[in-house]
All heavy atoms as an XYZ file, in Angstrom:
1004
protein
N      23.665     15.817     -0.842
C      23.706     14.821     -1.886
C      23.753     13.432     -1.263
O      24.392     13.224     -0.242
C      24.945     15.075     -2.743
C      24.984     14.295     -3.989
S      23.883     15.078     -5.166
C      24.311     14.227     -6.605
N      23.098     12.507     -1.893
C      23.055     11.141     -1.381
C      24.254     10.340     -1.875
O      24.563     10.325     -3.060
C      21.774     10.460     -1.812
N      24.905      9.692     -0.918
C      26.013      8.810     -1.253
C      25.465      7.466     -1.732
O      25.951      6.888     -2.686
C      26.918      8.627     -0.041
C      28.103      7.727     -0.281
C      29.177      7.692      0.784
C      28.751      7.864      2.190
N      29.848      7.674      3.158
N      24.428      6.983     -1.020
C      23.776      5.739     -1.411
C      22.390      5.709     -0.797
O      22.103      6.419      0.166
C      24.594      4.520     -0.999
C      24.864      4.393      0.492
C      25.773      3.200      0.759
C      26.180      3.101      2.212
N      27.012      1.927      2.461
N      21.533      4.878     -1.387
C      20.163      4.769     -0.881
C      19.594      3.411     -1.238
O      20.142      2.686     -2.069
C      19.282      5.882     -1.449
O      19.193      5.751     -2.854
N      18.476      3.092     -0.593
C      17.777      1.841     -0.873
C      16.298      2.045     -0.608
O      15.905      2.890      0.203
C      18.316      0.721      0.004
N      15.499      1.252     -1.291
C      14.053      1.248     -1.069
C      13.675     -0.139     -0.589
O      14.061     -1.144     -1.190
C      13.287      1.593     -2.361
C      13.634      3.011     -2.809
C      11.781      1.424     -2.157
C      13.058      3.393     -4.157
N      12.941     -0.165      0.509
C      12.451     -1.425      1.062
C      10.990     -1.230      1.426
O      10.673     -0.520      2.384
C      13.263     -1.820      2.300
O      12.776     -3.028      2.854
N      10.112     -1.831      0.648
C       8.686     -1.658      0.890
C       8.297     -0.197      0.799
O       8.531      0.453     -0.224
N       7.747      0.341      1.883
C       7.319      1.739      1.903
C       8.440      2.698      2.334
O       8.230      3.898      2.374
C       6.145      1.903      2.881
C       4.900      1.140      2.480
C       3.795      1.258      3.509
O       4.060      1.043      4.712
O       2.667      1.575      3.108
N       9.607      2.165      2.656
C      10.691      2.979      3.212
C      11.733      3.350      2.161
O      12.097      2.537      1.318
C      11.412      2.223      4.326
C      10.558      1.870      5.500
C       9.912      0.645      5.572
C      10.401      2.758      6.560
C       9.128      0.305      6.659
C       9.616      2.423      7.660
C       8.985      1.200      7.699
O       8.213      0.869      8.779
N      12.239      4.567      2.294
C      13.391      5.017      1.516
C      14.463      5.391      2.526
O      14.234      6.248      3.390
C      13.060      6.234      0.631
C      11.935      5.898     -0.340
C      14.309      6.717     -0.105
C      11.379      7.088     -1.088
N      15.613      4.733      2.439
C      16.726      4.995      3.350
C      17.818      5.654      2.533
O      18.229      5.126      1.494
C      17.275      3.696      3.984
C      16.152      2.852      4.584
C      18.325      4.022      5.041
C      15.746      1.709      3.730
N      18.282      6.799      3.003
C      19.307      7.547      2.291
C      20.485      7.816      3.213
O      20.302      8.256      4.344
C      18.743      8.902      1.802
O      17.571      8.658      1.028
C      19.747      9.659      0.963
N      21.685      7.551      2.695
C      22.905      7.906      3.405
C      23.509      9.088      2.647
O      23.855      8.969      1.470
C      23.912      6.730      3.460
C      25.187      7.153      4.177
C      23.281      5.524      4.133
N      23.577     10.226      3.317
C      24.105     11.448      2.700
C      25.631     11.393      2.619
O      26.270     10.582      3.297
C      23.667     12.670      3.521
C      22.170     12.817      3.693
C      21.424     13.112      2.403
O      22.045     13.629      1.443
O      20.231     12.824      2.350
N      26.219     12.267      1.810
C      27.684     12.346      1.704
C      28.333     12.554      3.069
O      29.421     12.068      3.327
C      28.104     13.481      0.759
C      27.801     13.153     -0.700
O      27.701     11.950     -1.030
O      27.666     14.089     -1.497
N      27.632     13.256      3.951
C      28.152     13.530      5.291
C      28.073     12.306      6.206
O      28.625     12.315      7.302
C      27.358     14.673      5.928
O      26.006     14.253      6.140
N      27.359     11.269      5.756
C      27.161     10.075      6.579
C      25.828     10.065      7.301
O      25.428      9.044      7.866
N      25.141     11.188      7.303
C      23.829     11.271      7.940
C      22.859     10.320      7.251
O      22.840     10.226      6.024
C      23.283     12.714      7.854
O      24.187     13.577      8.524
C      21.900     12.834      8.469
N      22.059      9.628      8.045
C      21.071      8.691      7.517
C      19.686      9.295      7.697
O      19.353      9.792      8.768
C      21.156      7.333      8.247
C      20.087      6.376      7.734
C      22.542      6.728      8.088
N      18.891      9.270      6.625
C      17.508      9.738      6.682
C      16.601      8.601      6.254
O      16.942      7.835      5.359
C      17.284     10.921      5.734
C      17.917     12.211      6.180
C      17.593     13.403      5.290
N      17.948     13.190      3.886
C      17.076     13.112      2.889
N      15.797     13.246      3.098
N      17.470     12.923      1.647
N      15.443      8.512      6.908
C      14.461      7.500      6.533
C      13.118      8.182      6.331
O      12.665      8.955      7.170
C      14.331      6.397      7.611
C      13.255      5.397      7.208
C      15.655      5.689      7.832
N      12.519      7.871      5.202
C      11.200      8.398      4.866
C      10.302      7.208      4.563
O      10.737      6.231      3.948
C      11.321      9.305      3.646
S       9.770     10.019      3.085
N       9.068      7.279      5.019
C       8.093      6.229      4.736
C       6.978      6.833      3.900
O       6.325      7.781      4.321
C       7.529      5.657      6.043
C       6.558      4.512      5.830
C       6.128      3.911      7.164
C       5.223      2.716      6.967
N       4.809      2.126      8.264
N       6.802      6.298      2.704
C       5.723      6.732      1.828
C       4.642      5.663      1.920
O       4.859      4.521      1.538
C       6.208      6.919      0.380
C       7.322      7.969      0.349
C       5.044      7.301     -0.529
C       7.980      8.154     -0.989
N       3.513      6.043      2.448
C       2.476      5.081      2.818
C       1.665      4.571      1.636
O       1.163      5.356      0.841
C       1.509      5.716      3.814
C       2.113      5.924      5.177
C       2.846      7.063      5.469
C       1.967      4.972      6.167
C       3.412      7.256      6.725
C       2.518      5.150      7.421
C       3.237      6.293      7.695
O       3.788      6.474      8.926
N       1.528      3.245      1.561
C       0.582      2.642      0.634
C      -0.831      2.798      1.196
O      -1.773      3.058      0.468
C       0.869      1.148      0.457
C       2.155      0.884     -0.314
O       2.571      1.751     -1.104
O       2.744     -0.186     -0.121
N      -0.962      2.643      2.511
C      -2.244      2.785      3.198
C      -2.335      4.222      3.728
O      -2.013      4.490      4.880
C      -2.354      1.770      4.338
C      -3.665      1.880      5.093
O      -4.454      2.805      4.898
N      -3.889      0.946      5.988
N      -2.768      5.125      2.875
C      -2.811      6.543      3.236
C      -3.755      6.780      4.408
O      -3.421      7.519      5.338
C      -3.196      7.408      2.013
C      -3.337      8.866      2.408
C      -2.151      7.257      0.914
N      -4.909      6.142      4.405
C      -5.865      6.353      5.495
C      -5.260      5.922      6.834
O      -5.439      6.585      7.852
C      -7.174      5.615      5.234
C      -8.309      6.078      6.136
C      -9.628      5.511      5.645
C     -10.783      6.062      6.433
N     -12.065      5.512      5.969
N      -4.518      4.828      6.828
C      -3.835      4.381      8.038
C      -2.824      5.409      8.528
O      -2.702      5.653      9.731
N      -2.116      6.027      7.601
C      -1.139      7.045      7.993
C      -1.835      8.288      8.545
O      -1.333      8.928      9.467
C      -0.245      7.433      6.817
O      -0.941      8.207      5.866
N      -3.000      8.611      8.004
C      -3.758      9.751      8.514
C      -4.231      9.477      9.937
O      -4.209     10.368     10.788
C      -4.940     10.067      7.597
C      -4.588     10.450      6.156
C      -5.857     10.637      5.323
C      -3.710     11.685      6.099
N      -4.623      8.227     10.197
C      -5.007      7.840     11.560
C      -3.822      7.999     12.513
O      -3.964      8.553     13.605
C      -5.498      6.390     11.600
C      -6.942      6.221     11.242
C      -7.415      4.794     11.576
N      -8.133      4.258     10.456
C      -7.656      3.475      9.488
N      -6.433      3.056      9.503
N      -8.419      3.083      8.511
N      -2.655      7.499     12.097
C      -1.436      7.626     12.920
C      -1.164      9.086     13.249
O      -0.891      9.443     14.391
C      -0.211      7.090     12.163
C       0.045      5.647     12.265
C       1.329      5.262     11.531
O       2.311      6.035     11.524
O       1.348      4.161     10.948
N      -1.232      9.914     12.225
C      -0.958     11.345     12.380
C      -1.980     11.983     13.325
O      -1.614     12.728     14.242
C      -0.981     12.018     11.019
S      -0.726     13.785     11.079
N      -3.257     11.705     13.096
C      -4.315     12.290     13.925
C      -4.158     11.869     15.384
O      -4.283     12.702     16.294
C      -5.687     11.878     13.391
N      -3.873     10.613     15.600
C      -3.723     10.117     16.969
C      -2.510     10.739     17.652
O      -2.559     11.051     18.847
C      -3.664      8.594     16.959
C      -5.020      7.990     16.622
C      -5.000      6.510     16.263
O      -3.930      5.873     16.359
O      -6.076      6.005     15.881
N      -1.440     10.955     16.904
C      -0.249     11.597     17.470
C      -0.542     13.036     17.894
O       0.091     13.572     18.806
C       0.898     11.569     16.461
N      -1.542     13.659     17.251
C      -1.897     15.048     17.546
C      -3.153     15.167     18.417
O      -3.645     16.270     18.634
C      -2.119     15.821     16.234
C      -0.902     15.910     15.351
C       0.220     16.653     16.028
O       0.017     17.709     16.611
N       1.426     16.101     15.960
N      -3.686     14.036     18.867
C      -4.948     14.023     19.618
C      -6.067     14.716     18.853
O      -6.892     15.418     19.433
C      -4.769     14.642     21.007
C      -3.871     13.802     21.877
O      -3.968     12.587     21.893
N      -2.968     14.462     22.590
N      -6.083     14.516     17.550
C      -7.100     15.081     16.671
C      -8.232     14.068     16.547
O      -8.009     12.930     16.154
C      -6.487     15.367     15.290
C      -7.442     15.933     14.282
C      -7.741     17.280     14.277
C      -8.030     15.115     13.319
C      -8.610     17.814     13.328
C      -8.903     15.630     12.375
C      -9.191     16.992     12.384
N      -9.439     14.470     16.921
C     -10.578     13.567     16.846
C     -11.047     13.441     15.400
O     -11.165     14.438     14.687
C     -11.711     14.065     17.732
C     -11.368     13.952     19.210
C     -12.550     14.244     20.111
O     -13.705     14.029     19.681
O     -12.307     14.696     21.235
N     -11.316     12.188     15.011
C     -11.756     11.957     13.635
C     -12.875     10.929     13.619
O     -13.071     10.179     14.563
C     -10.587     11.489     12.758
C      -9.941     10.195     13.201
C     -10.376      8.977     12.707
C      -8.876     10.197     14.106
C      -9.781      7.784     13.103
C      -8.274      9.015     14.500
C      -8.733      7.815     13.994
O      -8.139      6.642     14.390
N     -13.589     10.927     12.524
C     -14.699     10.004     12.319
C     -14.166      8.837     11.481
O     -13.607      9.043     10.405
C     -15.822     10.730     11.571
C     -17.069      9.899     11.377
O     -16.969      8.650     11.338
O     -18.149     10.498     11.254
N     -14.322      7.638     11.976
C     -13.816      6.463     11.260
C     -14.511      6.256      9.910
O     -14.013      5.498      9.080
C     -13.973      5.189     12.112
O     -15.349      5.036     12.475
C     -13.112      5.256     13.366
N     -15.611      6.943      9.679
C     -16.332      6.822      8.410
C     -15.855      7.812      7.354
O     -16.320      7.753      6.211
C     -17.840      6.990      8.636
C     -18.404      5.850      9.451
O     -18.070      4.692      9.242
N     -19.255      6.177     10.404
N     -14.972      8.738      7.709
C     -14.453      9.670      6.720
C     -13.695      8.911      5.635
O     -12.981      7.947      5.912
C     -13.492     10.675      7.352
C     -14.126     11.727      8.197
C     -15.428     12.101      8.248
C     -13.437     12.555      9.142
N     -15.603     13.106      9.160
C     -14.394     13.410      9.719
C     -12.115     12.663      9.560
C     -14.070     14.359     10.677
C     -11.786     13.598     10.511
C     -12.756     14.449     11.064
N     -13.833      9.388      4.409
C     -13.019      8.847      3.324
C     -11.602      9.399      3.472
O     -11.363     10.340      4.238
C     -13.565      9.270      1.952
O     -13.433     10.697      1.824
C     -15.030      8.848      1.771
N     -10.691      8.835      2.733
C      -9.306      9.322      2.764
C      -9.253     10.791      2.363
O      -8.549     11.594      2.988
C      -8.424      8.474      1.827
O      -8.506      7.106      2.233
C      -6.983      8.928      1.859
N     -10.011     11.173      1.355
C     -10.006     12.570      0.902
C     -10.584     13.504      1.962
O     -10.058     14.581      2.202
C     -10.768     12.709     -0.414
C     -10.009     12.108     -1.578
C     -10.736     12.249     -2.885
N      -9.985     11.577     -3.939
C      -9.978     11.964     -5.196
N     -10.700     12.994     -5.578
N      -9.271     11.309     -6.079
N     -11.671     13.081      2.609
C     -12.253     13.905      3.676
C     -11.270     14.045      4.834
O     -11.041     15.144      5.336
C     -13.547     13.268      4.196
C     -14.715     13.340      3.261
C     -15.887     12.513      3.766
O     -15.724     11.397      4.261
N     -17.089     13.067      3.629
N     -10.707     12.938      5.252
C      -9.795     12.901      6.383
C      -8.577     13.784      6.113
O      -8.203     14.649      6.915
C      -9.372     11.445      6.614
C      -8.838     11.129      7.977
C      -8.635      9.803      8.324
C      -8.523     12.096      8.912
C      -8.139      9.451      9.571
C      -8.028     11.760     10.163
C      -7.835     10.429     10.493
N      -7.956     13.589      4.955
C      -6.782     14.384      4.600
C      -7.101     15.864      4.523
O      -6.347     16.707      5.020
N      -8.216     16.196      3.917
C      -8.616     17.604      3.781
C      -8.837     18.251      5.144
O      -8.459     19.406      5.364
C      -9.887     17.713      2.937
O      -9.623     17.306      1.612
N      -9.458     17.518      6.068
C      -9.705     18.063      7.411
C      -8.394     18.277      8.175
O      -8.234     19.288      8.870
C     -10.655     17.163      8.187
C     -12.077     17.230      7.645
C     -13.022     16.306      8.379
C     -14.382     16.245      7.728
N     -15.163     17.447      7.795
N      -7.443     17.352      8.034
C      -6.149     17.535      8.685
C      -5.395     18.720      8.088
O      -4.792     19.515      8.816
C      -5.304     16.258      8.577
C      -5.702     15.123      9.520
C      -5.010     13.828      9.126
C      -5.371     15.482     10.965
N      -5.446     18.842      6.770
C      -4.779     19.973      6.116
C      -5.420     21.285      6.556
O      -4.723     22.262      6.853
C      -4.806     19.819      4.580
C      -3.880     18.665      4.159
C      -4.403     21.123      3.895
C      -4.010     18.253      2.706
N      -6.751     21.311      6.624
C      -7.445     22.531      7.059
C      -7.056     22.895      8.492
O      -6.831     24.072      8.807
C      -8.954     22.345      6.948
C      -9.743     23.580      7.302
C     -11.226     23.355      7.115
C     -11.986     24.614      7.498
N     -13.437     24.431      7.393
N      -6.956     21.898      9.363
C      -6.656     22.140     10.779
C      -5.194     22.519     11.019
O      -4.896     23.393     11.819
C      -7.000     20.891     11.597
C      -6.711     21.005     13.069
C      -7.681     21.912     13.817
O      -8.795     22.175     13.321
O      -7.317     22.366     14.916
N      -4.273     21.861     10.317
C      -2.854     22.014     10.632
C      -2.005     22.623      9.514
O      -0.820     22.858      9.721
C      -2.243     20.648     10.984
C      -2.838     20.014     12.200
C      -3.753     18.974     12.084
C      -2.489     20.447     13.471
C      -4.299     18.370     13.208
C      -3.038     19.862     14.602
C      -3.942     18.819     14.472
N      -2.606     22.825      8.356
C      -1.790     23.231      7.218
C      -2.186     24.537      6.598
O      -2.868     25.359      7.195
N      -1.775     24.645      5.356
C      -1.994     25.858      4.592
C      -2.235     25.446      3.147
O      -1.355     24.851      2.521
C      -0.768     26.757      4.710
C      -0.941     28.096      4.037
O      -2.071     28.443      3.677
O       0.069     28.790      3.863
N      -3.382     25.721      2.625
C      -3.672     25.390      1.235
C      -3.827     23.906      1.005
O      -4.767     23.304      1.490
N      -2.870     23.325      0.299
C      -2.955     21.920     -0.076
C      -1.935     21.039      0.629
O      -1.668     19.919      0.180
C      -2.772     21.780     -1.592
C      -3.929     22.408     -2.358
O      -5.049     22.399     -1.830
O      -3.698     22.904     -3.474
N      -1.348     21.528      1.735
C      -0.328     20.747      2.413
C      -0.299     21.054      3.900
O      -0.566     22.175      4.313
C       1.050     21.047      1.823
C       2.137     20.167      2.394
S       3.735     20.508      1.655
C       4.379     21.622      2.864
N       0.035     20.033      4.671
C       0.234     20.223      6.111
C       1.449     19.418      6.540
O       1.609     18.268      6.134
C      -0.985     19.764      6.891
N       2.296     20.041      7.329
C       3.401     19.342      7.972
C       3.036     19.255      9.440
O       2.911     20.275     10.117
C       4.714     20.084      7.759
C       5.176     20.025      6.326
C       6.523     20.683      6.097
O       7.210     21.044      7.077
O       6.890     20.827      4.928
N       2.820     18.017      9.893
C       2.324     17.781     11.243
C       3.321     16.853     11.937
O       3.286     15.641     11.717
C       0.921     17.147     11.209
C      -0.024     17.951     10.298
C       0.361     17.010     12.606
C      -1.298     17.233      9.935
N       4.190     17.421     12.727
C       5.228     16.612     13.342
C       6.084     15.962     12.276
O       6.623     16.645     11.404
N       6.169     14.643     12.304
C       6.974     13.902     11.328
C       6.216     13.637     10.026
O       6.778     13.124      9.070
C       7.401     12.551     11.913
C       8.308     12.659     13.109
C       8.706     11.301     13.659
O       8.049     10.280     13.355
O       9.684     11.260     14.422
N       4.936     13.979      9.975
C       4.078     13.641      8.840
C       3.892     14.837      7.908
O       3.751     15.965      8.351
C       2.696     13.190      9.326
C       2.750     11.950     10.180
C       2.963     12.035     11.547
C       2.593     10.688      9.614
C       3.022     10.897     12.337
C       2.647      9.547     10.394
C       2.864      9.660     11.753
O       2.925      8.532     12.526
N       3.844     14.536      6.628
C       3.494     15.535      5.624
C       2.310     14.980      4.847
O       2.336     13.834      4.396
C       4.667     15.819      4.670
O       5.780     16.289      5.439
C       4.288     16.867      3.630
N       1.266     15.793      4.726
C       0.052     15.400      4.011
C      -0.133     16.390      2.875
O      -0.071     17.605      3.084
C      -1.171     15.412      4.941
C      -0.934     14.463      6.116
C      -2.440     15.032      4.181
C      -1.915     14.628      7.242
N      -0.361     15.851      1.680
C      -0.488     16.687      0.488
C      -1.780     16.335     -0.235
O      -2.112     15.158     -0.396
C       0.709     16.450     -0.470
C       0.568     17.280     -1.731
C       2.031     16.733      0.226
N      -2.492     17.381     -0.650
C      -3.692     17.192     -1.469
C      -3.312     17.560     -2.905
O      -2.923     18.694     -3.187
C      -4.834     18.086     -0.972
C      -6.130     17.879     -1.707
C      -7.221     18.735     -1.086
C      -8.554     18.495     -1.731
N      -9.600     19.321     -1.092
N      -3.385     16.601     -3.804
C      -3.044     16.814     -5.213
C      -4.182     17.545     -5.925
O      -5.302     17.619     -5.418
C      -2.765     15.472     -5.899
C      -1.585     14.754     -5.311
C      -0.307     15.484     -5.651
N       0.822     14.881     -4.957
C       1.904     15.535     -4.627
N       2.027     16.809     -4.916
N       2.887     14.936     -4.006
N      -3.893     18.073     -7.113
C      -4.902     18.787     -7.901
C      -6.135     17.924     -8.163
O      -7.250     18.429     -8.245
C      -4.313     19.260     -9.232
C      -3.296     20.378     -9.045
O      -3.317     21.038     -7.978
O      -2.483     20.595     -9.961
N      -5.935     16.630     -8.279
C      -7.048     15.705     -8.537
C      -7.911     15.487     -7.295
O      -8.966     14.873     -7.378
C      -6.495     14.355     -8.989
O      -5.778     13.753     -7.921
N      -7.419     15.964     -6.127
C      -8.120     15.744     -4.870
C      -7.563     14.566     -4.087
O      -7.908     14.358     -2.930
N      -6.704     13.774     -4.733
C      -6.098     12.616     -4.063
C      -5.208     13.096     -2.912
O      -4.588     14.161     -2.981
C      -5.268     11.808     -5.051
N      -5.160     12.303     -1.870
C      -4.349     12.605     -0.694
C      -3.144     11.678     -0.673
O      -3.274     10.467     -0.889
C      -5.173     12.422      0.605
C      -6.401     13.330      0.615
C      -4.302     12.627      1.844
C      -6.110     14.812      0.690
N      -1.979     12.234     -0.412
C      -0.754     11.466     -0.249
C      -0.156     11.825      1.098
O      -0.350     12.934      1.590
C       0.254     11.796     -1.353
C      -0.216     11.401     -2.732
C       0.751     11.812     -3.824
O       1.814     12.395     -3.508
O       0.435     11.557     -4.993
N       0.566     10.890      1.679
C       1.204     11.186      2.958
C       2.537     10.471      3.057
O       2.733      9.418      2.452
C       0.305     10.794      4.123
O       0.141      9.402      4.157
N       3.425     11.084      3.793
C       4.689     10.436      4.092
C       5.184     10.909      5.444
O       4.716     11.906      5.988
C       5.735     10.648      2.994
C       6.137     12.068      2.727
C       7.218     12.637      3.401
C       5.467     12.847      1.787
C       7.603     13.945      3.149
C       5.854     14.148      1.531
C       6.922     14.687      2.213
O       7.304     15.980      1.968
N       6.105     10.145      5.969
C       6.660     10.427      7.293
C       8.177     10.453      7.184
O       8.782      9.541      6.639
C       6.233      9.333      8.275
C       6.813      9.486      9.652
C       6.364      8.340     10.548
N       6.939      8.463     11.877
C       6.858      7.534     12.818
N       6.222      6.398     12.571
N       7.412      7.717     13.984
N       8.778     11.492      7.704
C      10.226     11.571      7.816
C      10.546     11.392      9.291
O      10.133     12.202     10.118
C      10.759     12.925      7.297
O      10.323     13.090      5.943
C      12.271     12.968      7.361
N      11.234     10.340      9.611
C      11.476      9.972     11.000
C      12.465     10.908     11.684
O      13.570     11.132     11.198
C      12.027      8.543     11.086
C      10.993      7.490     10.844
C      10.576      7.174      9.554
C      10.424      6.799     11.898
C       9.626      6.198      9.325
C       9.465      5.822     11.679
C       9.083      5.531     10.394
O       8.130      4.575     10.170
N      12.067     11.441     12.829
C      12.983     12.223     13.664
C      13.933     11.275     14.382
O      15.119     11.570     14.551
C      12.200     13.071     14.666
N      13.418     10.116     14.804
C      14.232      9.095     15.457
C      14.597      8.069     14.389
O      13.888      7.089     14.173
C      13.472      8.449     16.611
C      14.311      7.437     17.362
O      15.291      6.899     16.849
N      13.921      7.160     18.586
N      15.714      8.304     13.721
C      16.124      7.466     12.601
C      16.363      6.026     13.033
O      16.029      5.089     12.310
C      17.384      8.053     11.938
O      17.120      9.423     11.596
C      17.752      7.302     10.682
N      16.917      5.844     14.218
C      17.194      4.480     14.675
C      15.903      3.679     14.854
O      15.870      2.481     14.576
C      18.006      4.505     15.972
C      18.647      3.203     16.298
S      19.825      2.704     15.023
C      19.960      0.981     15.404
N      14.831      4.349     15.273
C      13.528      3.684     15.380
C      13.116      3.133     14.017
O      12.668      1.989     13.902
C      12.470      4.675     15.877
C      11.050      4.150     15.838
C      10.006      5.246     16.046
O      10.344      6.328     16.551
O       8.838      5.000     15.690
N      13.279      3.942     12.983
C      12.920      3.511     11.631
C      13.828      2.376     11.162
O      13.355      1.414     10.544
C      13.014      4.694     10.676
N      15.113      2.472     11.457
C      16.048      1.414     11.068
C      15.649      0.094     11.734
O      15.683     -0.963     11.105
C      17.499      1.820     11.405
C      17.939      2.962     10.474
C      18.454      0.630     11.311
C      19.268      3.594     10.846
N      15.233      0.167     12.978
C      14.784     -1.047     13.675
C      13.545     -1.641     12.993
O      13.429     -2.859     12.840
C      14.486     -0.737     15.137
C      15.718     -0.637     15.990
C      15.381     -0.530     17.493
N      16.599     -0.454     18.260
C      17.174      0.684     18.676
N      16.603      1.850     18.410
N      18.302      0.654     19.351
N      12.597     -0.786     12.594
C      11.389     -1.267     11.908
C      11.759     -1.982     10.612
O      11.249     -3.066     10.316
C      10.455     -0.096     11.573
C       9.708      0.482     12.735
C       8.832      1.662     12.336
O       8.438      1.771     11.144
O       8.529      2.488     13.218
N      12.642     -1.368      9.847
C      13.041     -1.942      8.558
C      13.822     -3.228      8.772
O      13.619     -4.218      8.061
C      13.867     -0.923      7.739
C      13.033      0.331      7.474
C      14.344     -1.546      6.434
C      13.850      1.530      7.035
N      14.705     -3.238      9.752
C      15.494     -4.442     10.055
C      14.572     -5.602     10.401
O      14.780     -6.733      9.943
C      16.467     -4.154     11.192
N      13.525     -5.332     11.189
C      12.581     -6.382     11.570
C      11.858     -6.946     10.344
O      11.594     -8.146     10.263
C      11.573     -5.848     12.582
N      11.559     -6.090      9.379
C      10.854     -6.526      8.171
C      11.757     -7.271      7.194
O      11.290     -8.119      6.443
C      10.224     -5.327      7.457
C       9.032     -4.750      8.167
C       8.387     -3.607      7.405
O       8.734     -3.377      6.223
O       7.530     -2.934      7.995
N      13.043     -6.922      7.172
C      13.945     -7.469      6.165
C      14.816     -8.613      6.658
O      15.463     -9.291      5.859
C      14.883     -6.372      5.621
O      15.680     -5.857      6.700
C      14.105     -5.256      4.941
N      14.875     -8.800      7.974
C      15.752     -9.825      8.524
C      17.172     -9.348      8.759
O      18.056    -10.139      9.088
N      17.405     -8.053      8.613
C      18.735     -7.487      8.861
C      19.008     -7.495     10.363
O      18.154     -7.106     11.157
C      18.797     -6.050      8.320
C      20.074     -5.326      8.634
C      21.241     -5.642      7.982
C      20.095     -4.314      9.584
C      22.419     -4.966      8.262
C      21.262     -3.626      9.876
C      22.428     -3.960      9.214
N      20.190     -7.954     10.739
C      20.549     -7.991     12.157
C      21.303     -6.725     12.527
O      22.396     -6.462     12.016
C      21.397     -9.219     12.467
C      20.575    -10.490     12.441
C      21.328    -11.669     13.020
O      22.083    -11.483     13.997
O      21.148    -12.763     12.469
N      20.701     -5.939     13.417
C      21.330     -4.721     13.898
C      22.497     -5.050     14.813
O      22.463     -6.043     15.534
C      20.332     -3.871     14.688
C      19.217     -3.202     13.912
C      18.251     -2.545     14.877
C      19.773     -2.191     12.948
N      23.482     -4.192     14.798
C      24.570     -4.274     15.769
C      24.284     -3.186     16.792
O      24.463     -1.997     16.515
C      25.917     -4.052     15.088
C      27.080     -4.137     16.047
O      26.914     -4.066     17.263
N      28.273     -4.278     15.489
N      23.812     -3.581     17.956
C      23.419     -2.613     18.985
C      24.604     -1.778     19.490
O      24.407     -0.735     20.094
C      22.709     -3.301     20.143
C      21.353     -3.883     19.776
C      20.330     -2.865     19.269
O      20.405     -1.662     19.621
O      19.439     -3.273     18.494
N      25.828     -2.217     19.221
C      27.014     -1.447     19.621
C      27.362     -0.385     18.585
O      28.148      0.515     18.865
C      28.205     -2.378     19.847
C      28.005     -3.306     21.028
C      29.189     -4.214     21.228
C      28.929     -5.164     22.392
N      30.018     -6.114     22.575
N      26.779     -0.504     17.406
C      27.031      0.471     16.337
C      26.058      1.633     16.450
O      24.975      1.502     17.009
C      26.882     -0.185     14.967
O      27.868     -1.171     14.774
N      26.434      2.760     15.858
C      25.567      3.931     15.899
C      24.598      3.940     14.709
O      24.627      3.041     13.860
C      26.390      5.223     15.980
C      27.271      5.438     14.760
O      26.945      5.034     13.649
N      28.404      6.093     14.962
N      23.766      4.947     14.669
C      22.744      5.058     13.624
C      23.378      5.101     12.239
O      22.908      4.440     11.313
C      21.887      6.319     13.858
O      21.288      6.216     15.153
C      20.811      6.461     12.807
N      24.440      5.866     12.087
C      25.097      5.978     10.773
C      25.634      4.632     10.308
O      25.466      4.260      9.148
C      26.234      6.997     10.830
C      25.741      8.416     10.937
C      26.886      9.382     11.042
N      26.388     10.750     11.089
C      27.024     11.777     10.586
N      28.195     11.637     10.017
N      26.491     12.991     10.664
N      26.270      3.899     11.212
C      26.841      2.605     10.837
C      25.742      1.597     10.502
O      25.807      0.923      9.468
C      27.723      2.076     11.977
C      28.972      2.906     12.191
C      29.632      2.637     13.534
O      28.971      2.318     14.515
N      30.958      2.787     13.569
N      24.733      1.501     11.368
C      23.627      0.575     11.102
C      22.869      0.964      9.839
O      22.495      0.099      9.054
C      22.680      0.512     12.296
C      23.135     -0.481     13.338
O      23.437     -1.619     13.041
N      23.173     -0.041     14.589
N      22.632      2.256      9.635
C      21.917      2.711      8.447
C      22.668      2.390      7.172
O      22.081      1.911      6.189
N      23.964      2.624      7.171
C      24.779      2.345      5.994
C      24.794      0.847      5.682
O      24.639      0.432      4.524
C      26.205      2.854      6.224
O      27.005      2.599      5.087
N      24.941      0.036      6.713
C      24.953     -1.423      6.505
C      23.577     -1.928      6.073
O      23.485     -2.862      5.277
C      25.427     -2.123      7.781
C      26.910     -1.910      8.029
C      27.360     -2.564      9.304
C      28.853     -2.260      9.527
N      29.341     -2.795     10.798
N      22.518     -1.313      6.580
C      21.173     -1.688      6.167
C      20.967     -1.405      4.681
O      20.420     -2.231      3.944
C      20.116     -0.965      6.998
C      18.651     -1.195      6.616
C      18.282     -2.671      6.721
C      17.741     -0.344      7.496
N      21.411     -0.254      4.212
C      21.303      0.083      2.787
C      22.048     -0.956      1.947
O      21.532     -1.460      0.950
C      21.833      1.515      2.510
C      22.022      1.749      1.022
C      20.882      2.553      3.093
N      23.269     -1.292      2.368
C      24.051     -2.306      1.643
C      23.332     -3.648      1.632
O      23.279     -4.329      0.609
C      25.448     -2.467      2.264
C      26.305     -1.216      2.105
O      25.999     -0.373      1.232
O      27.286     -1.087      2.875
N      22.763     -4.043      2.782
C      22.036     -5.309      2.910
C      20.841     -5.352      1.951
O      20.633     -6.351      1.243
C      21.573     -5.479      4.357
C      20.727     -6.692      4.605
C      21.296     -7.937      4.780
C      19.336     -6.578      4.665
C      20.501     -9.055      5.023
C      18.539     -7.686      4.894
C      19.121     -8.939      5.074
N      20.068     -4.281      1.921
C      18.874     -4.235      1.062
C      19.287     -4.297     -0.403
O      18.714     -5.056     -1.194
C      18.031     -2.979      1.353
C      17.392     -3.099      2.744
C      16.967     -2.775      0.274
C      16.800     -1.801      3.253
N      20.280     -3.509     -0.771
C      20.706     -3.491     -2.171
C      21.320     -4.819     -2.607
O      21.154     -5.223     -3.751
C      21.665     -2.331     -2.416
C      20.946     -0.995     -2.406
O      19.752     -0.912     -2.707
N      21.645      0.065     -2.058
N      22.005     -5.522     -1.704
C      22.588     -6.826     -2.032
C      21.513     -7.902     -2.172
O      21.709     -8.897     -2.848
C      23.605     -7.231     -0.956
N      20.359     -7.676     -1.523
C      19.268     -8.652     -1.551
C      18.460     -8.601     -2.836
O      17.637     -9.479     -3.078
C      18.326     -8.417     -0.350
O      19.016     -8.570      0.846
N      18.673     -7.594     -3.640
C      17.862     -7.417     -4.856
C      18.430     -8.186     -6.014
O      19.513     -8.460     -6.207
C      17.756     -5.936     -5.212
C      16.944     -5.187     -4.203
C      16.789     -3.761     -4.588
C      15.909     -3.066     -3.557
N      15.680     -1.706     -3.852
């Protein structure tokens, strides 16, 4: 269960009841996320592929049916044929640093991921 959460741009930051921090990025630029995923897997792709072609080829190569979980990335093909993608960060602190850079939040390098993540959520929610 989530104790608190915040949304900042494409990121969703969640602090669980246990204190664990999770960060998920839901991409506005789906094709860009497919490129990131393909490059992380050394998957060769054609820059002329449409988002639907690209997503379908990744799902066919790495997934099952209408979904593929490829490392930190999840790619889903909807009934309409639309492709969606998101990334759940294994290195949560990396994601916190990305969000901090975008929001102006100052990290405390002496604090751990849980402390920085919790303060980041508070910072984002106070900014709204």
